[in-house]
C-alpha positions in Angstrom: 42.7 15.4 -72.3 42.5 11.2 -71.5 42.6 8.7 -74.4 39.6 7.6 -76.1 37.7 4.3 -74.5 38.6 2.6 -78.4 42.4 2.9 -77.0 41.9 1.3 -74.3 39.9 -1.5 -76.0 42.6 -2.1 -78.4 45.2 -2.3 -75.6 43.1 -4.9 -73.6 42.8 -6.8 -76.7 46.8 -6.9 -77.3 47.4 -7.9 -73.8 44.9 -10.7 -73.7 46.6 -11.8 -77.0 50.1 -11.7 -75.3 49.1 -13.4 -72.5 47.6 -16.1 -74.5 50.9 -16.4 -76.5 52.9 -16.5 -73.3 50.6 -19.8 -72.0 52.0 -21.3 -75.2 55.1 -21.3 -74.5 54.7 -23.7 -71.2 53.3 -24.4 -67.8 52.7 -21.5 -66.0 53.0 -23.0 -62.8 56.5 -24.6 -63.5 57.9 -21.7 -65.0 58.7 -18.7 -62.8 59.3 -16.4 -65.4 56.3 -17.2 -67.6 54.0 -17.2 -64.6 56.0 -13.3 -63.7 54.9 -12.2 -67.5 51.5 -13.8 -67.1 51.1 -11.8 -64.0 52.5 -8.6 -65.2 50.5 -8.8 -68.1 47.4 -9.2 -66.0 48.2 -6.1 -63.8 48.0 -4.2 -67.2 45.1 -5.6 -68.1 43.4 -4.5 -64.7 44.9 -0.9 -65.1 43.0 -0.6 -68.6 40.0 -1.9 -67.4 39.9 0.8 -64.2 39.7 3.7 -66.6 37.2 6.8 -65.7 
């Protein structure tokens, strides 16, 4: 049985908040680690929005 949509929605909100916290740490265009962390979280966000 798949997870309910609420679980996916909460995870999306958590990931969005994490991306905001990463951005507060510095400039993504000058820090490769911050850029990679943001990109990874955006990939997670995308995978949770493509749920059937």
